[in-house]
TIBA-990033 format. One record per atom (N, C-alpha, C, CB): residue in one letter; x negated, y negated, z negated. Coordinates in steps of 0.05 Angstrom, whole numbers, padded with zeros to 5 digits, always signed. Atoms other than C-alpha are relative to their C-alpha. Glycine has a CB too. Layout:
AXYZ...
This chain:
X+00000+00029+00003X-00070+00524-00586X+00028-00011+00008X-00023-00013+00017X-00027+00010-00004X-00004+00486-00590X-00002-00026+00018X+00013-00006-00027X-00001+00023-00018X+00015+00435-00537X+00010-00025-00016X+00019+00005+00024X-00006+00025+00015X+00017+00363-00565X+00024-00014+00014X-00025-00018-00001X-00023+00014-00011X+00084+00328-00557X+00005-00027-00012X+00025+00017-00003X-00002+00026+00012X+00071+00265-00596X-00002-00021+00021X-00023-00004-00022X-00001+00020-00021X+00090+00206-00553X-00023-00020-00002X+00026-00015-00001X+00022+00019+00004X+00036+00161-00583X-00026+00011+00012X-00004-00006-00030X+00024-00013-00011X-00018+00211-00563X+00002+00001+00031X-00004+00028-00012X-00004+00000-00029X+00011+00218-00493X-00005-00027+00012X+00028+00010+00007X+00004+00027-00010X+00012+00143-00485X-00030-00007-00001X+00016-00020-00017X+00029+00005+00002X-00061+00139-00509X-00015+00015+00021X-00010+00008-00028X+00012-00016-00021X-00079+00194-00460X+00003-00014+00027X+00012+00028+00001X-00004+00015-00025X-00048+00154-00403X-00017-00025+00001X+00029-00007+00003X+00017+00024+00001X-00086+00092-00425X-00029+00008+00006X+00002-00014-00027X+00027-00009-00005X-00151+00132-00425X-00004+00007+00029X-00006+00025-00018X+00002-00007-00028X-00137+00158-00355X-00001-00026+00016X+00025+00017+00009X+00000+00026-00014X-00123+00086-00332X-00027-00013-00002X+00021-00018-00011X+00027+00012+00003X-00190+00062-00360X-00020+00016+00016X-00008+00000-00030X+00019-00016-00016X-00227+00120-00328X+00004-00005+00030X+00004+00031-00006X-00006+00006-00028X-00193+00105-00261X-00012-00028+00007X+00030+00000+00005X+00011+00027-00005X-00213+00031-00267X-00031+00001+00002X+00008-00019-00022X+00029-00003-00001X-00286+00050-00282X-00009+00013+00026X-00010+00015-00025X+00007-00015-00025X-00287+00099-00224X+00003-00019+00024X+00018+00025+00003X-00005+00018-00023X-00257+00047-00176X-00022-00022+00001X+00027-00012-00002X+00021+00020+00000X-00307-00006-00198X-00027+00012+00009X-00003-00012-00029X+00025-00014-00009X-00364+00044-00188X+00000+00004+00030X-00002+00027-00014X-00002-00004-00030X-00340+00061-00117X-00004-00027+00014X+00027+00013+00008X+00003+00026-00012X-00333-00013-00101X-00029-00010-00001X+00019-00020-00013X+00028+00008+00003X-00403-00026-00128X-00018+00014+00020X-00010+00006-00028X+00016-00015-00020X-00433+00029-00085X+00005-00011+00028X+00006+00030-00002X-00006+00010-00027X-00397+00004-00023X-00010-00029+00004X+00031+00000+00005X+00011+00027-00002X-00416-00068-00037X-00030+00000+00004X+00008-00017-00024X+00029-00003-00003X-00489-00049-00046X-00007+00009+00028X-00011+00019-00021X+00007-00010-00026X-00489-00010+00018X+00007-00021+00022X+00016+00026+00006X-00007+00021-00019X-00454-00068+00055X-00021-00022+00000X+00027-00012-00006X+00020+00021+00001X-00507-00117+00031X-00026+00010+00012X-00005-00009-00029X+00026-00011-00009X-00567-00071+00045X+00001+00008+00030X-00008+00023-00017X+00000-00012-00027X-00545-00035+00109X+00021-00013+00019X+00005+00028-00002X-00020+00012-00017X-00487-00077+00135X+00028+00011-00005X-00007+00003+00029X-00027-00007+00004X-00412-00073+00134X+00007+00026+00014X+00019-00022+00008X-00006-00024-00016X-00410-00019+00188X-00009+00025-00015X-00013-00001+00027X+00010-00023+00016X-00452+00028+00144X+00018+00005-00023X-00029-00005-00009X-00018-00004+00023X-00405+00016+00085X+00026+00013+00008X+00005-00027-00014X-00025-00011-00009X-00343+00032+00126X-00004+00028+00011X+00013-00018+00020X+00005-00028-00009X-00376+00095+00154X-00004+00019-00023X-00025+00000+00018X+00004-00016+00024X-00389+00120+00083X+00025+00015-00007X-00011-00017-00023X-00024-00014+00009X-00341+00175+00060X+00013-00012-00025X-00007+00029-00006X-00012+00014+00023X-00331+00135-00004X+00021-00021+00009X-00021-00013-00017X-00019+00020-00010X-00296+00082+00038X+00027+00014+00005X-00010-00012+00027X-00025-00015-00005X-00244+00135+00060X+00013+00007-00027X-00006+00025+00016X-00011-00007+00026X-00235+00158-00012X+00013-00025-00013X-00022+00012-00019X-00010+00025+00011X-00226+00086-00035X+00026-00009+00013X-00021-00022+00002X-00024+00008-00014X-00175+00070+00019X+00024+00018-00006X-00006+00000+00030X-00022-00019+00007X-00134+00133+00006X+00010-00005-00029X-00009+00029+00004X-00008+00005+00028X-00135+00119-00069X+00017-00025-00002X-00025-00003-00017X-00015+00025+00002X-00111+00048-00059X+00028+00003+00013X-00015-00023+00014X-00026-00005-00013X-00055+00070-00011X+00018+00015-00018X-00004+00015+00027X-00016-00016+00018X-00031+00122-00060X+00009-00017-00024X-00015+00025-00010X-00007+00018+00023X-00034+00072-00118X+00021-00020+00007X-00025-00014-00010X-00020+00019-00008X+00005+00020-00080X+00027+00013+00006X-00010-00015+00026X-00025-00015-00006X+00056+00072-00057X+00014+00007-00027X-00006+00025+00016X-00012-00006+00025X+00067+00094-00129X+00010-00025-00015X-00020+00015-00018X-00008+00025+00013X+00071+00022-00154X+00025-00012+00014X-00022-00020+00000X-00023+00011-00015X+00123+00006-00100X+00026+00007-00014X+00000+00011+00028X-00025-00008+00013X+00177+00046-00137X+00003-00016-00026X-00001+00030-00006X-00002+00016+00024X+00161+00009-00202X+00008-00028+00006X-00027+00001-00016X-00007+00028-00008X+00164-00058-00166X+00029-00003+00007X-00017-00008+00024X-00029+00001-00007X+00233-00041-00139X+00017+00001-00025X+00007+00023+00019X-00015-00002+00025X+00257-00022-00208X-00001-00027-00015X-00012+00022-00018X+00002+00025+00014X+00231-00087-00238X+00016-00022+00014X-00030-00009-00002X-00015+00019-00016X+00261-00128-00181X+00030+00004-00004X-00008+00002+00029X-00028-00006+00002X+00328-00093-00187X+00010-00007-00028X+00006+00029+00006X-00009+00007+00026X+00331-00103-00262X+00001-00030-00004X-00019+00012-00021X+00001+00029+00003X+00314-00177-00256X+00024-00014+00014X-00026-00011+00011X-00022+00012-00015X+00369-00191-00206X+00025+00016-00004X-00007-00003+00030X-00025-00014+00002X+00442-00173-00207X+00001+00020+00024X+00024-00019+00000X-00003-00020-00021X+00460-00111-00167X+00018-00011+00022X+00011+00026-00011X-00016+00008-00023X+00483-00133-00099X-00007+00019+00023X-00005-00029+00009X+00003-00019-00023X+00491-00094-00034X-00025-00007+00015X+00025+00000+00018X+00024+00006-00016X+00425-00087+00003X+00007-00010+00028X-00018+00025+00003X-00004+00012-00027X+00419-00126+00068X-00002+00020+00022X-00019-00022+00004X+00001-00017-00023X+00419-00098+00137X-00029+00010+00005X+00010-00015+00025X+00026-00012-00005X+00362-00051+00155X-00012-00012+00025X+00002+00030+00003X+00010+00011-00025X+00356-00083+00224X-00017-00025-00005X+00023-00007+00019X+00017+00023+00007X+00328-00145+00191X-00029+00008-00005X+00012-00015-00025X+00027-00010+00005X+00268-00105+00167X-00014+00009+00026X+00001+00023-00020X+00012-00009-00026X+00258-00075+00236X-00009-00024+00016X+00021+00017+00016X+00007+00024-00015X+00259-00144+00268X-00024-00014-00012X+00024-00019+00001X+00023+00013+00013X+00211-00173+00217X-00026+00016+00006X+00004-00002-00031X+00023-00017-00006X+00164-00114+00227X-00009-00003+00029X+00006+00029-00007X+00006+00002-00028X+00168-00120+00302X-00013-00027+00006X+00025+00003+00017X+00012+00027-00004X+00153-00195+00299X-00029-00001-00010X+00017-00021-00013X+00028+00000+00011X+00092-00185+00255X-00018+00016+00018X+00000+00012-00029X+00016-00016-00018X+00067-00129+00300X-00006-00014+00027X+00015+00026+00006X+00003+00015-00025X+00078-00173+00362X-00021-00022-00004X+00026-00011+00010X+00019+00022+00005X+00041-00232+00331X-00029+00011-00002X+00008-00015-00025X+00026-00011+00003X-00018-00188+00311X-00011+00011+00026X+00000+00022-00021X+00009-00009-00026X-00020-00156+00380X-00008-00023+00018X+00023+00016+00014X+00007+00024-00016X-00021-00225+00413X-00027-00011-00010X+00022-00021-00002X+00026+00010+00010X-00077-00247+00366X-00023+00019+00008X+00002-00002-00031X+00020-00019-00009X-00115-00184+00384X-00007-00004+00029X+00008+00029-00006X+00004+00004-00029X-00105-00197+00458X-00014-00026+00006X+00027+00001+00015X+00011+00026-00006X-00122-00271+00456X-00023-00008-00018X+00022-00020-00003X+00021+00007+00018X-00175-00268+00402X-00027-00002+00013X-00001+00020-00022X+00027+00003-00010X-00250-00276+00409X-00010+00025+00015X-00019-00006-00022X+00009-00024-00013X-00260-00203+00428X+00014+00006+00027X+00003+00024-00018X-00016-00004-00024X-00207-00206+00482X+00003+00030+00007X-00012-00015+00024X-00003-00028-00004X-00188-00133+00476X+00020+00005+00023X+00010+00014-00026X-00017-00007-00022X-00151-00097+00531X+00029+00002-00009X-00009+00027+00013X-00029-00001+00006X-00075-00091+00536X+00006+00025-00017X+00016+00001+00025X-00006-00025+00015X-00076-00019+00510X-00010-00003-00029X-00013+00024+00013X+00011+00003+00027X-00120-00037+00450X+00018-00019-00016X-00028-00011+00000X-00018+00019+00013X-00075-00097+00433X+00027+00014-00007X+00005-00025+00018X-00024-00014+00005X-00014-00052+00439X-00003+00019-00023X+00009+00016+00025X+00005-00019+00022X-00044+00000+00393X-00002-00015-00027X-00026+00016+00005X+00002+00016+00025X-00062-00053+00341X+00028-00010-00008X-00019-00024+00004X-00027+00009+00006X+00008-00082+00345X+00018+00022-00010X+00013-00013+00024X-00016-00022+00008X+00040-00014+00339X-00007+00010-00028X-00002+00023+00020X+00009-00009+00027X-00002+00005+00278X+00010-00020-00021X-00031+00002-00001X-00009+00020+00018X+00015-00061+00244X+00031+00001-00004X-00008-00029+00009X-00029-00003+00001X+00089-00052+00261X+00007+00023-00018X+00011+00005+00028X-00006-00023+00017X+00089+00017+00229X-00009-00005-00029X-00015+00025+00011X+00010+00006+00028X+00048-00008+00169X+00020-00018-00015X-00027-00013+00001X-00020+00017+00013X+00103-00059+00155X+00027+00015-00002X+00004-00026+00016X-00026-00013+00000X+00163-00016+00174X+00003+00022-00021X+00006+00011+00028X-00002-00022+00018X+00147+00044+00130X+00005-00009-00029X-00026+00017+00000X-00007+00009+00027X+00144+00006+00063X+00027-00014-00001X-00021-00019-00010X-00026+00012-00001X+00204-00036+00083X+00023+00021+00000X+00003-00019+00025X-00020-00021-00001X+00243+00027+00099X+00003+00014-00027X-00007+00021+00021X+00000-00013+00026X+00224+00059+00033X+00014-00017-00021X-00028+00007-00010X-00012+00018+00019X+00244-00002-00008X+00030-00003+00006X-00013-00028+00001X-00028+00001-00008X+00310-00008+00031X+00015+00025-00009X+00003-00004+00030X-00012-00026+00009X+00324+00066+00017X+00004+00000-00030X-00017+00023+00009X-00002+00000+00029X+00310+00057-00057X+00022-00019-00010X-00026-00008-00013X-00020+00019+00007X+00354-00005-00062X+00028+00010+00006X-00005-00027+00013X-00026-00011-00008X+00411+00028-00024X+00008+00023-00018X-00001+00009+00029X-00005-00023+00018X+00406+00091-00067X+00009-00010-00027X-00024+00018-00002X-00007+00010+00026X+00408+00051-00131X+00027-00015+00000X-00022-00019-00010X-00026+00014-00002X+00466+00008-00107X+00023+00020+00000X+00000-00017+00025X-00021-00020-00001X+00506+00071-00091X+00003+00015-00026X-00006+00020+00023X-00002-00013+00026X+00489+00102-00158X+00015-00017-00021X-00028+00007-00011X-00014+00017+00019X+00516+00041-00195X+00030+00000+00004X-00011-00029+00003X-00028+00000-00006X+00582+00043-00159X+00014+00026-00007X+00005-00005+00028
């Protein structure tokens, strides 16, 4: 059997995969929503499908991040990326605000729990900012 190299068929295959992924994601969301309504939100988040759904969304967003940077770079003129420290400061401020909200919120969590929440949010913001900064810097250097 010969391997198909027709671009139209490859594009149609990618569209079919996209539709199958959408149906699968809607199915997983439906199962989790049903379980959340019947047994409560805690039961839905304890379900292994919740983990699969979260990992799938993280991977999808990570893969789309590169496309977003390409679209953003094409739309604007190529200019030198800003300082990386700005991203670190923004991430630290967001982490600090969330840690304070966790400490002063209704649950009044302990200092260590508030610190852990703030650190996780800080890392959750810093990692994508770092990746986008790296891509922009790399593309800027390739243009020159």
